N, C-alpha and C positions, 0 to 999 in steps of 0.2 A: 504494500500500500504506500509506504513512504517513498519508494522508488517512483511509483506512478505519479504521486503528488509532485515530487521534485522535477520529473520530466515535464509535467504540465506547466509548472512554474517557469522552467527554463524556456519552454516553447513560447509562453506568454511574454516573457521578458524579451526574447528575440524579436517578436512581432512588434513590440513597443519601441525597443531600442536595438535595431539589428547590429550585428557585429560588423566591423569594418571589412570591406572586401580586400582581396589581395592587391588590387590596383590602388586602393586607398592607402594601404600600408607601404607598398613598394614603388608606386608610381607606374606610369605607362611607357616609360622609355624602353624601346624595343631592344636596344643594344647596350653593351658595356665595353669600356675601353680596357678594362683589366680582367685578368683571369681568363676563363674560357672565351674563345673568340665569338663575341656577339651572342652569348646566352645571358639573359638578364640575371644579375647576381642576386642571391638571397631569395630566389623564387622557386626553389625545389621543394617538393613534398610539404608544402605549407598548408595543405588541407588534410584533415583526418581521413583515415581509411573508412570506406563506406560512404563517403560523400562524393559529390559529382563536380568535375571540372568542366566548364562549358565556355565557349567563346570561339573566336576565329581559329580555324584549323591550323593556319600557318604559324600561330603563336603557341597553341596549347599542345599540339602533337609533338613538338620538339622536346618537351619535358621528359616523357617516358622513353622516347626513342633514343635520346642521347645517354640515358642512365641505365638502360637495360638492353640486353642482346637476346635474339632468338637462339634457343638451344634445343637440341634434340634430346628427348628422354632416352633412357637406356634401351628400351625396346623399339625405338623408332629408327628408321633409316631415311637418309635424304632421298627424296623422290620427286619426280615431276608429274606424278599421277594426278594431282589436284591442281596442276598449273605450273608453268615454267618458273614462276616467281618463287616457288618453294625451294628451288635450287640455290637461289642467290639471296634469300631473305636474311641470312646471318651476316651479309656484307663481307664475306671472306673471299680470299683469292681461290681457295679450294672450291667454293661454290661456283664461282665464275669460270673456273677451269671446266667444270661439268657442263656449263653452258657453251662456252666458246670452243671447247674441244670435242664436242659430240655433234655430229652433223644433224641427227634427228632432233636433238634439243634445240639447236640453232635454227633449224627450219621452223619448228613450232614457235619459237620466240619471235621470229620475223613475221609469222602469219597471224600473230595475235592482233586483235582489234582491227581487223581488215587491213593487215600489213602496215600498221602504223609506223613501224621502224623504217621501212623502205620509204614511206611518204615523208617521214621526218628528214631522212638523209637528203632526198631531192629538194624538199622545201628549204632546208638550211642553205644549200648551195645556190638555189635559185635566188635567195635573198641577199647573199653575200657575193654573188658573181661579179657585181660592179667593183668589188674590192680585190678580186683575184688578179694577181700580177701575171704577166705572160711568162716571166721567168723568175728565178729566185727559189725560195724554199718555204715549205709549209710544214707545221708540226701539229699533230692531233694528240692532245693530252687526255688519255683515257680512250685510246684508239680502237679498242676491241679488235676485231679481225680486219679492220681497215676499210670498212664500207664507205665511210665519209671521205677518206683520202682517195679512194678509187674514183668516187664521183668527181672530186676536185680534179684529179689527174685526167679523167675523161675529157674535161673541158679545157684544161691547161696542161697538155702532155709534157711540156718542158719543165714543169715544177719538180724540184727535188722534194721527196717526202720523208718525214720522220714521225715517229710516234712512240708513245710509251703506254704501258698498262700494268696493273699489278698482277694480272693473270698471265702466267707463262704460256698457257694454251692460246690466249688471245694474241700474244706477241708472235708465237709460231704461225698462227693463221695469217696474220698481217704480212709476215715475211714471205710466206708462200705466195700470197696474192701479188706482192710487189717486191720481188727479189732485190731490186736496186734500192729499196728504201732502207732507212736506218731505224731499227726498232729495238727497244730495250724494255726489260721488265724492271719496274720501279714502284715502290710503295710510297704514295704521296702522303707526306705529313705536313711539313711547313715550308719546304723548298722544292725546287725542280732541278734536275741534273743537267742544266744547260747554261752556257755562258750568256751573259747579258747581250741583248740585241742580236740574237742568232737567227731569227726567222722573219720573213716578210708577212706571213699570215700564221696566226696561232688559233687553233680551234679547241674547244672543250665542251663536250656534250654529255649531259646527264652524269656528271662527276661531282660537282661541288656539293650537291645535296647529300652525298655519302661521307663527306669529310668533317673532321673535327674543327679545322681552321679554314673555312671557305674564303674569308676575306683575305687572309694572307696568301692563299694560293691564287686568288684573282689578281693580286698585286704581282705575284710571280709570273703569271701569264703575260702581263703587260711588260714586265722586266725583260723577258726573253724575246719580245717583239722589237724589231728594228724601228727606228724613227721613220715615219711615213707609212708604216705597216698597220695592220688591223688585227684586233683580237675579237673573236666571236664566242660567246659563252651561252650555252643553252641548258636550262633546267626545267623540270616539270612544274606545272602550275600547282603550287602547294595548297591552294584553296580547295582542291578536289583530290589531291594525291594522299593516300594513306598507306603506302607501301612500307612495311616494317624495316626494310633494309635502308631506308632514308633517314637521315638525322635532321634534315631541315625542310621546311614547308613554306616557301616564300609565295606571297602574292606578287603581282606586278609592282605594286607600290613598295613593299618591303624589300624586294630584290633590288629595285632602283636605289632605295635608301642605303642598302648594304654596299652598293658599288658607286655611291655618289662621289667619293673622292677621286674616282678614276674617270669621271666624266662619261659614264656609260649611257648609251641610248637604249632604253629597255622597251620592248613591245611584246605583244602576244602573237605567236605565229598563227596565221589565219586557218590553216588546215588541222594541224595536230594540237593546237592550243597550248603548246609549251611556251616558255618565256625565253626570249632571246635578248642578250645584251651585246651591243656592238660598241667597241672602243677603238677609236682612231688615234694612233700615236702621231703627234705632230712632228713635222720635219725639224731637224736641228737648225738652229739659227744660221742663216747664210747658205742653206742647201735647199734643194727642191726635189 
């Protein structure tokens, strides 16, 4: 009886004088300059178990995704039976090896959502074709098996191609498709393994949302691009994306805010609805 009375009193008190919300306590600033790259500080696990968190998906999904990983139970095996996404949901190189290194898995992945991946590849290059140099070099950071680079090379055959991926099977597949390319396996953390101003065009598709430090890597993409060159970054629209392998869920506005210091032009791709940021590196003073 006492517990029921106490619960009723608490409920009545909350109705009369509601507790302050998380935004009242911590503010609404979406990013922080210290600690984790652009995760609001002091806003983890601030609601009791059994209560609900609700709000814009691009803000509130990042909380559990960055703090917990998908794991297999002892009696479970990694399988694509319920969808290709189950192979890569733990965001590991081993999972992506099963995708990029298996022809049937790769075919199923490309066929998903009415061949959305093929449409995305074509759409990206259509929109950046005006920035494609006739000669020089292009690098794809997170190149997979090289589909995007092959489309670029189809339109600009003289371009030298480079790429990296954390999946060894992806790197092997890209090298088979373009034997004259320079491909390497590399796990992205806070830097990229290239010299400053190495490439005329730098591409990065569906990578930043997987990373712990996306803003730092965006700056790295700009660093390795030559003056007068172009950087193109593509990420899913986080307002609808709920894939467990992703750490970040940007809207067009929050993605633009994250890249504001780089003078990025952000838009939504008309066909696949992913978000694209285009960054044009200015020519050095006195050059054209």
